[in-house]
C-alpha positions in Angstrom: 0.0 0.0 0.0 2.7 2.4 1.0 4.6 1.9 -2.3 1.4 2.6 -4.3 0.5 5.7 -2.2 4.1 7.0 -2.4 4.0 6.6 -6.2 0.7 8.6 -6.4 2.2 11.2 -4.1 5.2 11.5 -6.4 2.9 12.3 -9.3 1.1 14.9 -7.3 4.5 16.5 -6.3 5.6 16.6 -9.9 2.4 18.4 -10.9 2.1 20.7 -7.9 5.7 21.1 -6.7 7.3 19.9 -3.5 5.0 21.9 -1.2 1.8 20.4 -2.8 -0.6 19.2 -0.1 -1.5 15.5 0.1 -4.6 15.0 -2.1 -6.4 12.3 -0.3 -9.6 12.7 -2.3 -7.6 12.3 -5.6 -5.8 9.3 -4.1 -9.1 7.6 -3.1 -10.5 8.2 -6.5 -7.5 6.7 -8.2 -7.5 3.7 -5.9 -11.2 2.9 -6.3 -11.5 3.8 -10.0 -8.7 1.4 -11.0 -6.1 4.0 -12.0 -3.5 1.9 -10.2 -3.3 -1.8 -9.4 -5.1 -2.7 -6.2 -2.4 -2.6 -3.5 -4.3 -4.7 -1.0 -7.0 -7.4 -0.9 -9.3 -4.9 0.8 -9.0 -2.4 -2.0 -9.7 -5.2 -4.5 -12.8 -6.3 -2.5 -14.1 -2.8 -2.2 -13.7 -2.2 -5.9 -15.6 -5.4 -6.6 -18.5 -3.9 -4.6 -18.4 -1.0 -7.0 -17.8 1.3 -4.1 -18.2 5.0 -5.1 -14.8 6.7 -4.5 -16.3 10.1 -3.6 -18.9 8.6 -1.3 -16.1 6.6 0.5 -14.0 9.8 0.8 -16.9 11.8 2.2 -18.2 9.2 4.7 -15.0 7.5 5.7 -12.0 9.8 5.2 -13.1 13.4 5.2 -14.5 13.5 8.8 -11.1 12.3 10.1 -9.0 14.6 7.9 -10.6 17.6 6.3 -10.7 20.8 8.4 -8.9 19.1 11.3 -5.5 20.0 12.9 -2.6 17.7 13.6 -3.7 16.7 17.1 -7.3 16.0 16.0 -6.1 13.9 13.1 -3.7 12.0 15.4 -6.5 11.3 17.8 -8.8 10.0 15.1 -6.0 7.8 13.7 -5.2 6.4 17.1 -8.9 5.5 17.5 -8.9 3.6 14.2 -5.6 1.8 15.1 -7.2 0.7 18.4 -10.3 -0.5 16.6 -8.2 -2.5 14.1 -6.3 -4.1 17.0 -9.6 -5.2 18.6 -10.9 -6.5 15.3 -7.7 -8.5 14.6 -7.6 -9.9 18.1 -11.2 -11.0 18.0 -10.9 -12.5 14.5 -14.2 -14.1 13.5 -15.6 -13.6 16.9 -15.6 -9.8 16.3 -18.9 -10.2 14.4 -18.0 -7.3 12.1 -18.9 -7.8 8.4 -15.9 -8.2 6.2 -16.7 -5.1 4.1 -16.8 -3.0 7.3 -13.4 -4.4 8.3 -12.0 -3.7 4.8 -13.3 -0.1 5.0 -11.8 0.4 8.4 -8.4 -1.1 7.4 -8.3 1.0 4.2 -9.3 4.2 6.0 -6.7 3.6 8.7 -3.9 3.0 6.1 -4.8 6.0 4.1 -5.0 8.3 7.1 -1.7 6.9 8.6 0.1 7.4 5.3 -1.3 11.0 4.9 -0.5 11.8 8.5 3.1 10.7 8.0 3.4 12.6 4.7 2.0 15.7 6.2 3.7 15.7 9.6 6.6 13.2 9.4 10.2 14.2 9.5 11.4 12.6 6.3 8.9 14.1 4.0 9.4 17.5 5.7 13.1 17.3 5.3 12.6 16.3 1.6 10.6 19.5 1.1 13.3 21.5 2.9 11.0 22.5 5.8 12.2 23.3 9.3 11.5 20.1 11.4 12.0 21.8 14.8 8.4 23.1 14.9 
C-alpha cells in the first residue's frame, strides 16, 4: 500500500511542486476507480463492490482529515488503530462484516500514510521544511 501511495504522491508533487498538499480525495478516486493496481485485498474487495470513491471519501475519510488540525487527526488515527487491533484480536468472533473491516483497514492505512506525509520528519526534510516546529 505504501509503495502505491508514495507513487501517487510523487505524481502529485511533480504536478504541484514539493509543497503540494496531500490530495487524499484524488488518491481515493484513483484507488477505487482502478487508476492503479489494487495494492491490498481490501481495495480489491471494495472495488468489486463498485464502491463509489467520492462517497467513500466523504463518509469514511473526510471526517477524520478535512478541516482538522494535527492533534485532532492524530486522535482519530489512534482510534482507528485501536479499533483495528480489537478486530484483529477477536478474529471471526468480532462479528464485524468483512466489508466493514475492509473499509476500516483501508481508511486507517490512508490516514496513517497521509499523516506521515504531512507531519513526518522525512517528507518535511525532503521539502526543505524546518523540522523543529
